[in-house]
C-alpha positions in Angstrom: -22.4 -65.0 -105.1 -22.4 -64.3 -108.1 -25.3 -62.8 -108.1 -23.6 -60.4 -105.6 -20.7 -60.1 -107.2 -22.8 -58.9 -110.4 -24.9 -56.5 -109.0 -21.3 -55.0 -106.5 -19.9 -55.2 -109.8 -22.6 -52.3 -111.9 -22.7 -50.5 -108.3 -19.2 -50.3 -108.4 -20.2 -48.2 -112.0 -22.4 -46.5 -111.0 -25.2 -48.2 -113.4 -28.2 -49.4 -112.0 -30.7 -52.3 -113.6 -32.8 -49.2 -116.0 -29.6 -48.0 -117.4 -28.5 -51.0 -117.5 -31.1 -51.9 -120.2 -31.1 -48.1 -121.4 -27.3 -48.6 -122.7 -27.8 -51.8 -124.1 -30.2 -50.4 -126.0 -27.9 -47.7 -127.0 -26.1 -50.1 -128.6 -28.4 -51.4 -130.8 -29.4 -49.1 -131.8 -25.3 -47.6 -132.5 -24.1 -51.0 -134.3 -27.7 -51.5 -136.5 -27.2 -47.3 -138.0 -23.2 -48.7 -138.3 -24.1 -51.4 -139.9 -22.5 -53.6 -137.0 -26.1 -55.6 -137.0 -28.5 -56.2 -140.4 -32.2 -57.0 -139.6 -34.4 -58.7 -141.8 -38.5 -58.3 -141.8 -40.2 -61.5 -141.7 -43.8 -61.8 -141.2 -44.9 -62.7 -138.0 -45.4 -65.9 -136.5 -48.7 -67.1 -135.6 -49.4 -65.5 -132.0 -48.6 -62.8 -132.9 -50.8 -62.6 -136.3 -53.8 -60.4 -136.9 -55.9 -63.1 -138.1 -59.8 -63.0 -136.9 -62.1 -59.9 -135.4 -61.4 -60.3 -132.1 -58.1 -60.6 -131.7 -56.4 -57.6 -129.2 -52.7 -57.8 -129.4 -51.3 -58.3 -132.5 -47.5 -57.0 -134.8 -48.0 -56.7 -138.8 -44.1 -57.3 -139.5 -41.2 -58.9 -136.8 -37.8 -58.3 -138.0 -35.0 -60.1 -136.9 -31.5 -59.9 -136.5 -28.4 -62.2 -134.6 -26.0 -61.1 -132.9 -22.6 -63.7 -131.5 -25.4 -66.8 -132.1 -28.3 -65.0 -130.7 -31.5 -64.5 -132.2 -33.2 -60.4 -131.4 -36.0 -59.4 -133.0 -38.3 -56.7 -132.7 -41.5 -55.6 -133.4 -44.2 -53.0 -133.4 -47.6 -54.7 -131.1 -50.9 -53.5 -131.8 -52.9 -53.7 -128.8 -56.8 -52.7 -127.1 -56.0 -51.1 -124.6 -60.2 -51.0 -122.0 -59.2 -49.0 -119.0 -60.7 -50.5 -116.0 -64.3 -49.9 -115.0 -63.2 -48.6 -111.2 -61.7 -45.0 -112.3 -64.7 -43.1 -112.5 -63.7 -40.7 -109.6 -60.7 -39.2 -111.5 -61.9 -39.2 -114.6 -61.6 -35.4 -114.8 -57.7 -35.6 -113.8 -57.7 -37.8 -116.3 -58.9 -35.7 -118.5 -57.1 -33.1 -118.1 -53.7 -35.2 -118.7 -55.0 -35.6 -122.0 -55.5 -39.4 -121.0 -57.7 -41.2 -123.0 -60.8 -43.3 -120.7 -62.6 -45.5 -124.0 -61.3 -48.2 -125.1 -58.7 -48.0 -127.8 -56.0 -48.8 -129.5 -52.2 -48.3 -129.4 -49.3 -49.6 -129.6 -45.2 -50.1 -128.6 -42.3 -51.7 -129.4 -40.7 -55.5 -128.1 -37.8 -56.5 -127.4 -37.4 -60.9 -127.4 -33.9 -62.9 -127.8 -36.0 -66.3 -128.9 -35.0 -70.1 -128.8 -32.8 -71.8 -130.9 -37.0 -73.2 -132.7 -37.9 -69.1 -132.9 -39.9 -69.3 -129.9 -39.2 -66.3 -127.1 -37.5 -66.5 -123.6 -36.9 -63.2 -122.7 -38.4 -60.1 -123.4 -36.3 -57.2 -122.4 -38.1 -53.5 -120.6 -39.7 -51.7 -122.5 -37.0 -48.7 -121.7 -36.2 -45.1 -122.5 -34.3 -46.3 -126.9 -37.4 -48.9 -128.0 -39.3 -46.5 -130.3 -35.9 -45.8 -131.8 -34.1 -48.8 -131.7 -37.8 -49.6 -134.1 -37.6 -46.6 -136.3 -33.3 -47.1 -136.8 -35.2 -50.7 -137.5 -37.4 -49.7 -140.5 -34.9 -46.8 -141.7 -32.5 -50.1 -142.6 -34.7 -52.6 -143.3 -36.2 -50.6 -145.8 -33.5 -49.2 -147.6 -34.0 -45.9 -147.3 -30.0 -44.2 -147.1 -30.6 -46.0 -149.9 -33.0 -44.5 -151.5 -32.8 -41.1 -150.8 -28.0 -41.5 -152.2 -30.5 -42.1 -155.5 -32.3 -39.9 -155.2 -29.9 -36.8 -154.9 -27.9 -38.3 -157.1 -30.9 -38.7 -159.6 
């Protein structure tokens, strides 16, 4: 019954689950830029460290913040993509639209909710805005604003 009520409420507000996630990410970006969320850079957990030559995914750094007793972790996941072998008939179409058909490294931002032990208990869906959140967090943690102010005050 509660699930139905939640669905009815989101429909009444004119939002679906996809746009709701975009709203959440947009709000986190705003809170970050306004200084309401302070992110800290940390070493990635062992499972995300690039510690051997056969590893197919890793993160160089992770960023964490707390909000109302909950911890969020954000990072740029580097992963090795190997296209399926059965795409041979579509090679010309895929090449025409610029899709890489050879194995290659890609990246994507990942936002997670952590438990009290620092373990990921939920991964937010990949939606528009996650890349912008990663940029805002890097800007904040690197101290870019202060650096620019110092340079301009010179």
